[in-house]
PASEBA-1860 file (N, C-alpha, C; in nm, 3 decimals):
! residues 179
1> XXXXXXXX> 5.448/0.376/3.416/5.541/0.484/3.386/5.669/0.463/3.466 ~ 5.780/0.489/3.405/5.906/0.463/3.472/5.958/0.581/3.552 ~ 5.898/0.699/3.537/5.941/0.816/3.613/5.868/0.825/3.745 ~ 5.889/0.936/3.815/5.825/0.956/3.945/5.782/1.101/3.958 ~ 5.660/1.120/4.003/5.607/1.252/4.029/5.635/1.289/4.174 ~ 5.687/1.409/4.194/5.712/1.462/4.328/5.628/1.589/4.342 ~ 5.534/1.587/4.436/5.441/1.697/4.454/5.484/1.785/4.571 ~ 5.505/1.913/4.544/5.536/2.009/4.648/5.404/2.069/4.693
9> XXXXXXXX> 5.372/2.054/4.822/5.242/2.096/4.873/5.262/2.177/5.001 ~ 5.157/2.244/5.043/5.160/2.316/5.170/5.063/2.431/5.167 ~ 5.044/2.495/5.281/4.950/2.606/5.287/5.000/2.727/5.208 ~ 4.909/2.814/5.172/4.945/2.938/5.105/5.044/3.015/5.192 ~ 5.150/3.063/5.131/5.250/3.140/5.204/5.363/3.057/5.262 ~ 5.357/2.925/5.246/5.463/2.840/5.301/5.594/2.855/5.224 ~ 5.586/2.906/5.101/5.707/2.927/5.022/5.735/2.819/4.920 ~ 5.629/2.752/4.875/5.646/2.644/4.777/5.712/2.694/4.648
17> XXXXXXXX> 5.662/2.804/4.596/5.717/2.857/4.470/5.861/2.905/4.488 ~ 5.891/2.966/4.602/6.028/3.011/4.628/6.123/2.891/4.636 ~ 6.079/2.784/4.700/6.163/2.664/4.710/6.183/2.598/4.574 ~ 6.078/2.593/4.494/6.089/2.536/4.360/6.187/2.621/4.277 ~ 6.174/2.754/4.286/6.264/2.842/4.211/6.408/2.826/4.260 ~ 6.427/2.802/4.388/6.561/2.781/4.442/6.619/2.648/4.390 ~ 6.540/2.544/4.395/6.589/2.410/4.360/6.613/2.392/4.211 ~ 6.531/2.453/4.130/6.534/2.429/3.985/6.673/2.441/3.923
25> XXXXXXXX> 6.746/2.550/3.942/6.879/2.560/3.878/6.985/2.473/3.946 ~ 6.954/2.415/4.061/7.051/2.335/4.135/7.031/2.185/4.116 ~ 6.934/2.148/4.034/6.904/2.006/4.009/6.947/1.969/3.868 ~ 6.973/1.842/3.848/7.020/1.789/3.720/6.904/1.785/3.619 ~ 6.906/1.871/3.515/6.795/1.873/3.419/6.791/1.748/3.330 ~ 6.892/1.664/3.337/6.890/1.540/3.260/6.806/1.433/3.328 ~ 6.771/1.455/3.457/6.689/1.356/3.527/6.568/1.416/3.598 ~ 6.569/1.547/3.621/6.461/1.613/3.694/6.401/1.725/3.610
33> XXXXXXXX> 6.269/1.725/3.595/6.198/1.832/3.524/6.101/1.899/3.621 ~ 6.079/2.027/3.601/5.987/2.104/3.684/5.867/2.143/3.599 ~ 5.749/2.099/3.639/5.627/2.124/3.562/5.571/2.262/3.593 ~ 5.523/2.329/3.490/5.448/2.453/3.508/5.303/2.418/3.536 ~ 5.237/2.503/3.612/5.093/2.486/3.630/5.021/2.577/3.534 ~ 4.904/2.534/3.492/4.812/2.615/3.414/4.712/2.672/3.515 ~ 4.696/2.806/3.518/4.616/2.870/3.623/4.529/2.979/3.562 ~ 4.407/2.989/3.612/4.317/3.097/3.568/4.347/3.222/3.650
41> XXXXXXXX> 4.472/3.265/3.643/4.519/3.386/3.712/4.612/3.459/3.615 ~ 4.609/3.589/3.616/4.693/3.668/3.525/4.840/3.635/3.547 ~ 4.916/3.633/3.439/5.060/3.603/3.445/5.134/3.703/3.533 ~ 5.091/3.827/3.533/5.161/3.930/3.610/5.115/3.938/3.755 ~ 5.037/3.841/3.801/4.988/3.842/3.939/5.098/3.818/4.040 ~ 5.215/3.776/3.997/5.327/3.755/4.089/5.330/3.614/4.143 ~ 5.443/3.578/4.197/5.458/3.445/4.254/5.512/3.347/4.153 ~ 5.443/3.238/4.136/5.495/3.129/4.053/5.501/3.160/3.905
49> XXXXXXXX> 5.590/3.092/3.839/5.601/3.096/3.694/5.496/2.999/3.641 ~ 5.384/3.052/3.594/5.273/2.966/3.550/5.225/3.006/3.412 ~ 5.145/2.921/3.353/5.081/2.951/3.225/4.942/3.005/3.257 ~ 4.922/3.132/3.225/4.795/3.198/3.255/4.692/3.164/3.147 ~ 4.574/3.121/3.191/4.464/3.091/3.099/4.338/3.161/3.147 ~ 4.256/3.204/3.053/4.125/3.256/3.090/4.040/3.136/3.134 ~ 3.931/3.159/3.206/3.844/3.047/3.242/3.793/2.970/3.119 ~ 3.765/3.041/3.010/3.718/2.973/2.888/3.829/2.886/2.827
57> XXXXXXXX> 3.951/2.939/2.823/4.064/2.860/2.770/4.087/2.735/2.856 ~ 4.080/2.753/2.987/4.100/2.641/3.079/3.994/2.534/3.054 ~ 3.868/2.575/3.047/3.758/2.481/3.025/3.774/2.407/2.893 ~ 3.816/2.477/2.789/3.832/2.413/2.658/3.945/2.310/2.662 ~ 4.055/2.343/2.728/4.167/2.248/2.737/4.129/2.127/2.824 ~ 4.055/2.154/2.930/4.012/2.043/3.016/3.917/1.951/2.939 ~ 3.824/2.008/2.866/3.729/1.929/2.787/3.800/1.847/2.680 ~ 3.910/1.899/2.628/3.986/1.829/2.525/4.081/1.723/2.582
65> XXXXXXXX> 4.083/1.709/2.715/4.169/1.609/2.778/4.317/1.644/2.778 ~ 4.348/1.773/2.780/4.488/1.815/2.772/4.557/1.826/2.907 ~ 4.484/1.804/3.016/4.542/1.812/3.149/4.558/1.673/3.211 ~ 4.669/1.652/3.279/4.690/1.527/3.352/4.613/1.531/3.484 ~ 4.612/1.645/3.549/4.540/1.667/3.674/4.484/1.808/3.672 ~ 4.364/1.827/3.725/4.305/1.960/3.735/4.228/1.970/3.866 ~ 4.224/2.090/3.924/4.154/2.111/4.051/4.119/2.259/4.064 ~ 4.036/2.287/4.162/3.997/2.424/4.193/4.038/2.456/4.335
73> XXXXXXXX> 4.088/2.576/4.355/4.127/2.619/4.489/4.122/2.771/4.494 ~ 4.065/2.825/4.599/4.057/2.970/4.621/3.995/3.044/4.503 ~ 3.896/2.983/4.441/3.826/3.047/4.332/3.900/3.047/4.199 ~ 4.010/2.976/4.191/4.087/2.966/4.067/4.092/2.821/4.022 ~ 4.116/2.799/3.894/4.136/2.664/3.840/4.284/2.643/3.816 ~ 4.332/2.524/3.848/4.472/2.487/3.833/4.480/2.354/3.760 ~ 4.590/2.333/3.687/4.610/2.204/3.622/4.758/2.181/3.598 ~ 4.791/2.053/3.586/4.920/2.010/3.535/4.891/1.952/3.397
81> XXXXXXXX> 4.970/1.990/3.299/4.945/1.952/3.161/4.972/1.807/3.130 ~ 4.918/1.763/3.017/4.937/1.627/2.970/5.082/1.591/2.944 ~ 5.169/1.691/2.930/5.312/1.664/2.911/5.370/1.588/3.030 ~ 5.304/1.597/3.144/5.347/1.525/3.263/5.359/1.374/3.234 ~ 5.260/1.319/3.166/5.261/1.176/3.135/5.375/1.141/3.039 ~ 5.402/1.228/2.944/5.513/1.206/2.851/5.646/1.203/2.926 ~ 5.665/1.300/3.013/5.790/1.310/3.089/5.808/1.189/3.182 ~ 5.702/1.152/3.252/5.710/1.036/3.341/5.735/0.909/3.261
89> XXXXXXXX> 5.671/0.898/3.146/5.690/0.782/3.059/5.833/0.769/3.008 ~ 5.902/0.880/3.001/6.042/0.879/2.956/6.139/0.863/3.072 ~ 6.086/0.843/3.194/6.171/0.813/3.308/6.218/0.931/3.390 ~ 6.165/1.048/3.365/6.207/1.165/3.442/6.141/1.168/3.579 ~ 6.208/1.231/3.672/6.146/1.271/3.799/6.087/1.408/3.769 ~ 5.959/1.423/3.795/5.890/1.549/3.764/5.843/1.612/3.895 ~ 5.883/1.737/3.916/5.848/1.812/4.035/5.736/1.909/3.999 ~ 5.628/1.908/4.080/5.514/1.994/4.051/5.456/2.051/4.180
97> XXXXXXXX> 5.410/2.173/4.173/5.339/2.237/4.282/5.195/2.186/4.275 ~ 5.151/2.120/4.380/5.018/2.058/4.381/4.941/2.102/4.504 ~ 4.814/2.134/4.488/4.729/2.165/4.603/4.707/2.039/4.684 ~ 4.702/2.055/4.815/4.679/1.939/4.902/4.547/1.871/4.869 ~ 4.446/1.947/4.823/4.317/1.888/4.787/4.329/1.794/4.668 ~ 4.429/1.812/4.586/4.446/1.729/4.466/4.534/1.606/4.492 ~ 4.584/1.592/4.614/4.673/1.480/4.648/4.607/1.345/4.623 ~ 4.483/1.329/4.662/4.412/1.202/4.643/4.402/1.163/4.496
105> XXXXXXXX> 4.364/1.258/4.412/4.355/1.231/4.268/4.492/1.199/4.211 ~ 4.593/1.269/4.257/4.730/1.243/4.209/4.776/1.103/4.250 ~ 4.743/1.061/4.371/4.780/0.927/4.419/4.713/0.818/4.336 ~ 4.587/0.842/4.300/4.516/0.742/4.220/4.577/0.731/4.080 ~ 4.615/0.841/4.023/4.667/0.841/3.886/4.815/0.801/3.880 ~ 4.893/0.838/3.983/5.038/0.813/3.985/5.075/0.745/4.117 ~ 5.054/0.615/4.129/5.072/0.546/4.256/5.212/0.556/4.317 ~ 5.315/0.575/4.239/5.452/0.582/4.293/5.497/0.721/4.330
113> XXXXXXXX> 5.406/0.817/4.337/5.446/0.954/4.362/5.494/0.975/4.505 ~ 5.562/1.086/4.526/5.606/1.128/4.660/5.558/1.270/4.682 ~ 5.538/1.306/4.806/5.497/1.441/4.840/5.599/1.508/4.930 ~ 5.606/1.639/4.918/5.688/1.721/5.007/5.594/1.825/5.064 ~ 5.569/1.817/5.193/5.480/1.911/5.261/5.565/2.022/5.320 ~ 5.550/2.143/5.266/5.625/2.259/5.311/5.543/2.328/5.420 ~ 5.607/2.357/5.533/5.537/2.418/5.645/5.609/2.544/5.693 ~ 5.535/2.626/5.765/5.587/2.746/5.830/5.483/2.787/5.934
121> XXXXXXXX> 5.524/2.859/6.039/5.428/2.902/6.141/5.322/2.997/6.084 ~ 5.200/2.993/6.142/5.089/3.076/6.090/5.122/3.225/6.079 ~ 5.195/3.280/6.175/5.226/3.423/6.169/5.318/3.456/6.051 ~ 5.407/3.365/6.017/5.494/3.383/5.901/5.414/3.368/5.771 ~ 5.322/3.272/5.768/5.235/3.257/5.651/5.158/3.386/5.627 ~ 5.103/3.446/5.733/5.027/3.571/5.722/5.114/3.683/5.666 ~ 5.236/3.695/5.715/5.328/3.799/5.665/5.358/3.780/5.517 ~ 5.386/3.658/5.479/5.418/3.630/5.339/5.299/3.656/5.247
129> XXXXXXXX> 5.180/3.616/5.291/5.060/3.640/5.209/5.035/3.790/5.194 ~ 5.053/3.866/5.301/5.032/4.011/5.294/5.135/4.075/5.201 ~ 5.258/4.028/5.205/5.363/4.090/5.124/5.346/4.063/4.974 ~ 5.282/3.953/4.937/5.267/3.928/4.794/5.153/4.008/4.732 ~ 5.063/4.061/4.815/4.964/4.158/4.769/4.854/4.106/4.679 ~ 4.826/3.977/4.679/4.719/3.925/4.594/4.581/3.935/4.658 ~ 4.574/3.924/4.792/4.444/3.923/4.862/4.438/4.035/4.966 ~ 4.315/4.070/5.001/4.294/4.163/5.112/4.300/4.085/5.242
137> XXXXXXXX> 4.280/4.153/5.354/4.289/4.088/5.486/4.191/3.972/5.500 ~ 4.070/3.988/5.446/3.970/3.881/5.454/4.015/3.759/5.374 ~ 4.070/3.782/5.257/4.120/3.672/5.174/4.236/3.599/5.240 ~ 4.323/3.674/5.305/4.435/3.613/5.377/4.383/3.530/5.493 ~ 4.288/3.585/5.568/4.231/3.510/5.681/4.165/3.381/5.633 ~ 4.098/3.387/5.518/4.035/3.267/5.462/4.139/3.161/5.427 ~ 4.248/3.204/5.366/4.354/3.109/5.331/4.415/3.047/5.457 ~ 4.438/3.129/5.559/4.500/3.079/5.681/4.409/2.983/5.758
145> XXXXXXXX> 4.278/3.002/5.745/4.182/2.918/5.818/4.165/2.780/5.754 ~ 4.207/2.768/5.630/4.187/2.642/5.556/4.284/2.534/5.603 ~ 4.231/2.419/5.633/4.316/2.304/5.668/4.280/2.188/5.577 ~ 4.381/2.114/5.540/4.361/1.997/5.455/4.441/1.883/5.515 ~ 4.373/1.776/5.549/4.440/1.659/5.605/4.490/1.569/5.492 ~ 4.611/1.521/5.508/4.668/1.428/5.411/4.672/1.289/5.473 ~ 4.648/1.184/5.396/4.645/1.048/5.452/4.780/1.010/5.515 ~ 4.773/0.943/5.628/4.894/0.904/5.700/4.975/0.799/5.624
153> XXXXXXXX> 4.912/0.724/5.535/4.983/0.618/5.464/5.056/0.668/5.339 ~ 5.057/0.796/5.317/5.122/0.853/5.199/5.271/0.872/5.222 ~ 5.346/0.871/5.112/5.488/0.901/5.117/5.502/1.053/5.111 ~ 5.507/1.114/5.228/5.515/1.260/5.236/5.631/1.299/5.326 ~ 5.723/1.373/5.269/5.837/1.428/5.343/5.797/1.566/5.392 ~ 5.839/1.602/5.510/5.806/1.733/5.565/5.928/1.824/5.558 ~ 5.906/1.950/5.521/6.014/2.046/5.504/5.973/2.178/5.567 ~ 6.042/2.217/5.673/6.014/2.342/5.743/6.080/2.458/5.667
161> XXXXXXXX> 6.001/2.553/5.624/6.052/2.670/5.552/6.028/2.797/5.632 ~ 6.061/2.792/5.760/6.040/2.909/5.844/6.166/2.992/5.862 ~ 6.279/2.943/5.815/6.405/3.016/5.827/6.449/3.071/5.693 ~ 6.579/3.078/5.677/6.636/3.128/5.552/6.601/3.034/5.437 ~ 6.571/3.091/5.322/6.535/3.012/5.205/6.645/2.911/5.170 ~ 6.768/2.948/5.188/6.878/2.856/5.153/6.874/2.729/5.237 ~ 6.830/2.737/5.360/6.826/2.618/5.446/6.723/2.518/5.394 ~ 6.599/2.562/5.379/6.496/2.473/5.327/6.523/2.439/5.180
169> XXXXXXXX> 6.576/2.536/5.105/6.607/2.512/4.964/6.709/2.400/4.946 ~ 6.814/2.403/5.024/6.915/2.297/5.016/6.856/2.164/5.064 ~ 6.764/2.170/5.160/6.696/2.049/5.203/6.616/1.987/5.090 ~ 6.547/2.071/5.012/6.470/2.022/4.898/6.564/1.966/4.790 ~ 6.674/2.034/4.763/6.770/1.987/4.663/6.823/1.849/4.702 ~ 6.859/1.831/4.829/6.908/1.700/4.876/6.800/1.592/4.863 ~ 6.679/1.628/4.900/6.568/1.533/4.890/6.546/1.489/4.745 ~ 6.543/1.584/4.654/6.522/1.551/4.513/6.638/1.471/4.455
177> XXX> 6.760/1.501/4.499/6.878/1.428/4.450/6.872/1.281/4.491 ~ 6.804/1.253/4.603/6.794/1.116/4.653/6.680/1.036/4.595 ~ 6.602/1.095/4.507/6.485/1.025/4.451/6.523/0.949/4.326
END
């Protein structure tokens, strides 16, 4: 494939969706595309712009081979659609929100990919998770306790999103412009 996949990753509450939403209108749509995720979560749950699927719909699409990548996290199913391969085949840089657990599978399928690890201090992650209102205190604690190690040999850029969104957002825009 002549394109390149760029995976935005990080812990819950790091601001991945906010950064993607910031960068999207500031990037050249003739060379960069932003992939939607397919998620077994209601569309009105807040946060990312995703395609909501019931568990049965998700399973049927997965069985039909319609997903490029699929994974489970926090009791939900997530996927990137088969359109990813079409876009990469046409030479686009494709930006996608990817769970850190899915990084290994993504590396195997797309060897030239790059990662962007978004970080923020634990206390800020907790505040952000509480403000979005999806989980109770126990659910937030579970998300904060989760750690996922990424291989040291990976092409992963680190982006601190603990300050103003514009600071990290412009950092992401510059990073994507250089790919």
